[in-house]
C-alpha positions in Angstrom: 7.7 16.2 5.6 5.0 17.7 7.9 4.3 16.5 11.4 0.9 14.9 11.1 -1.5 14.6 13.9 -2.2 11.2 15.4 -5.4 10.9 13.5 -4.1 11.8 10.1 -4.9 9.2 7.5 -5.5 8.8 3.8 -6.7 6.1 1.4 -5.5 5.0 -2.0 -6.0 2.1 -4.5 -3.4 -0.5 -5.3 -3.4 -3.1 -8.1 -1.6 -6.2 -6.8 0.3 -8.7 -9.0 1.0 -11.8 -6.8 3.7 -14.4 -7.5 6.1 -11.8 -8.9 9.9 -12.3 -8.8 10.2 -9.6 -6.2 8.0 -7.2 -4.2 8.1 -3.6 -5.4 6.1 -0.6 -6.7 6.2 -0.6 -10.5 4.1 2.5 -11.3 0.5 3.2 -12.0 -2.3 1.0 -13.2 -5.1 3.5 -14.1 -5.9 5.3 -10.9 -4.2 2.7 -8.7 -0.6 2.1 -7.7 0.7 -1.2 -9.2 2.5 -3.3 -6.6 4.2 -6.6 -7.5 4.2 -9.0 -4.6 6.4 -12.1 -4.4 3.9 -14.0 -2.2 1.2 -16.2 -3.8 -2.5 -15.3 -3.3 -3.1 -18.2 -1.0 -4.4 -18.0 2.6 -3.9 -14.2 2.7 -0.1 -14.5 2.1 -0.1 -11.8 -0.7 -2.2 -9.4 1.5 0.2 -10.0 4.4 3.2 -9.3 2.2 1.5 -6.2 0.8 0.9 -4.8 4.3 4.4 -5.6 5.4 5.9 -3.9 2.3 3.7 -0.8 2.5 4.5 -0.4 6.3 8.2 -0.6 5.6 8.0 1.9 2.7 5.8 4.3 4.6 7.8 4.0 7.8 4.7 3.2 9.9 3.8 0.1 12.0 1.9 -2.6 10.2 -1.2 -1.9 12.3 -1.3 1.5 10.6 -2.1 -0.2 7.2 -5.6 -1.5 6.6 -7.1 -3.2 3.6 -10.5 -1.5 3.5 -11.8 -3.2 0.4 -10.9 -5.9 -2.1 -9.2 -8.3 0.3 -9.8 -11.2 -2.2 -9.3 -9.1 -5.4 -6.3 -7.6 -7.1 -7.6 -4.1 -6.7 -7.6 -3.1 -3.1 -8.4 0.1 -1.2 -5.7 0.8 1.4 -6.0 3.1 4.4 -2.9 4.5 6.1 -3.1 6.0 9.5 -0.5 8.4 10.9 0.6 10.1 7.7 -0.8 12.7 5.4 -1.5 11.8 1.8 1.3 14.0 0.4 3.9 12.5 2.7 2.7 9.0 2.0 2.9 9.4 -1.8 6.3 10.9 -1.4 7.5 7.9 0.6 6.0 5.5 -2.0 7.7 7.4 -4.8 4.5 8.0 -6.7 3.2 11.4 -7.8 0.0 12.4 -6.0 -2.7 12.9 -8.6 
């Protein structure tokens, strides 16, 4: 992986399936990455679980993950600060289109 600058960031779309049996990336959903989240979509629990999961997979602090759009929808725009897009997609295990 490359050593990104402190202001490196990228965005991507996720399609969230709440109330799943486990939390994991399950592939693509159109142009988005499909993520199953065990938490229910109540009081922001699914969003919190998504941020924790992505931070763990991307090896960044939770504050580096921002839901820029779609906070109440299944389709969300995510911003990750501190990584390049190619490194982020590699850590997520998803090909970068």
